[in-house]
C-alpha positions as CSV (number, residue, x, y, z in Angstrom):
1,M,36.4,-2.6,-15.9
2,Y,32.3,-2.4,-16.2
3,V,31.3,1.0,-16.1
4,I,27.6,2.2,-15.0
5,P,25.3,3.9,-16.3
6,K,24.9,7.5,-15.3
7,K,21.2,7.2,-15.2
8,I,21.3,4.8,-11.6
9,K,21.4,7.0,-9.0
10,S,21.3,4.8,-6.0
11,Y,22.4,1.3,-4.3
12,K,19.0,-0.2,-4.9
13,S,18.8,1.0,-8.9
14,L,22.6,-0.1,-8.9
15,M,21.6,-3.7,-7.6
16,V,18.4,-3.9,-9.9
17,H,20.4,-3.2,-13.1
18,C,23.1,-5.3,-11.5
19,F,20.9,-8.1,-11.4
20,E,18.7,-7.7,-14.1
21,N,22.5,-8.0,-16.2
22,N,23.9,-11.2,-14.0
23,I,20.0,-12.7,-15.4
24,K,20.7,-11.3,-19.1
25,I,24.7,-12.7,-19.0
26,F,23.5,-16.1,-17.2
27,T,20.2,-17.2,-18.3
28,L,19.8,-15.8,-21.9
29,Q,18.5,-18.1,-23.8
30,Y,15.3,-17.7,-21.6
31,M,16.0,-14.2,-21.2
32,N,15.7,-12.6,-23.6
33,N,12.8,-10.5,-23.0
34,R,13.0,-7.3,-20.8
35,Q,9.2,-7.8,-19.4
36,L,10.1,-11.6,-18.4
37,A,13.1,-10.0,-17.0
38,D,11.3,-7.6,-14.8
39,L,8.9,-10.4,-14.2
40,R,12.1,-12.2,-12.3
41,L,13.2,-9.4,-10.3
42,R,9.9,-9.0,-8.8
43,I,9.7,-12.5,-7.3
44,W,13.1,-12.6,-6.8
């Protein structure tokens, strides 16, 4: 079972967190840089 970090306080921050982690899991070879993940998040 996945544990949600305590810093997450809202639904939006939860969705952002899940999206960022999905990016890291599925496209790790392209998304090993957090800034790049943040850029993709803004585009999305």
